[in-house]
N, C-alpha and C positions, 0 to 999 in steps of 0.2 A: 538320721540324717546323714548319710555317709557324704563325705567328702574328701576329694584328694587336691596337693599342691598341682597347680600346672605339669611341673617334671614328674609329679608322680602319675599323673592321667598318662601322660605321653609315654612314660616306660611301660606301664601298663599295656597300653595299644600296642605299642610296637612288638611288647612279648607275645600277643593274642596272635598278629598279625604275622610274625615268624610260625607259628602252629597252623596257620591258618591254611584250609583245604583251595584246592585249584579255582573254584567255584566261586567262592568268597571273595578271593585276592582280585579277582576279575572287578568285583562289585567297590572294593577297598579301592583300587584302581581308579574307577571313574570318582570316584568322590575325592580324590586327590588331587585329580588331571582329570578334569570334565571336559577342556576342549582337547585332548591329547587321544587319539583313538588306538586301541591296544591291537597292537602287529603281532605281537608273540605273548602268550603268556608270562603274566609279569613274575618278578622275583620277589617271594616271600623276605629272603633278607635286606633286598633291593629298599621295598616300601618300607620294612622294619628302618632302617637307615633313614631313609628318608623323613621318616615321621617323628626320628630323635634329632635329626640338624635343624629340628625348628619348627614346629604351627604355630598359626597365633591360634589364639584363644577359642576363636568362631569355629577355626577348623578343628580343633580339639573338640568341639561339641556336635561339629555336625559327622567327624568321623565317629564317635563316640555311640552315636546312633546307630550307624553302621555294624562296627564292631561287635556291639551288648546291644542287639535289637530288643532283648526284654526289657532294659531298664528303660525306665522314666523318668519325666520332669529332668534332663539334665540341662544344667544351664553354668554359666562361669560369673562368679562373683568377682568383681575386679577389684573392689578394697583387697579382699584378702587372697587374691588371686590361687582361687581354688575353682575345682569344677564339682558340682553338686548333682546328686542324681539322687531316684526313687526317692524325692522326699514328697510327704505328704500336700498334696494341696487346699490352701485354704479358703473357702469363699467368705468373701468378706460382704457384709451387710452395708450397703448405704444407711445413713442415720439424715434422716430429712429435718 
């Protein structure tokens, strides 16, 4: 059950964005700024800096799904301030 602190998750996202291809940068920009059209190719360093300047937990989870599409079951644990991913989903049986 991989888990990272929110700050570790932000840094991992930022480092991946710095290395991202231009097509991926457009998707990342659209996720971060859904209301703002892309007039010019987004800057990897600019997007990474925006990520490092602080994202809400929900934004981290949403962006994680864009940057790391192979990861599944990404969620935020408020109590531990951690981002969890690739955890097995357990089906619960209702006991009547």
